[in-house]
C-alpha positions, 0 to 999 in steps of 0.5 A: 204274010200273017206269020211275019205280022205275028212275029213283028207284033211279038217283038213289039210286045217283048221290047226291052227297056232302054236300061237293058244291057247285054255282055258276053264274057267268061265267068270268073266268080259265081258266088251264090251266098253273096248273089255276085257274078263276076264276068270277064268281058271285052270291056273288062271284069264286070261285077253283077247283082245276080239275086234274081238271075235265072240261067238257061242252057245253049238250048233255052232250057232253065238250068238253075241260078247263078250259083250253078255257074262255074269259072270258065263258063262262057256266058251271055248276060242280060241285065238292067242298069238300076243302082248297079248291074242287075242280072235278069238272065243268063245264057250259057253259050257252047 
């Protein structure tokens, strides 16, 4: 019971703002010099501002920045809509 209460408290503390969005897709381009990430998603091609993005592998370990991504990588992109799509986190999928 205590564990459930602790988990629920953690979820409340880590709640995402309303403007946080998620996309699943395949990397088309990751340009580290321009801080741009282009991903093919089910809704179409999306261009993200990846200047502050941290990339995590499938186990949750940090592996670098968006410039480390390659075309064809499967990703889960977490971003904030604020004058464009600004990536906060990218998770590599298996």
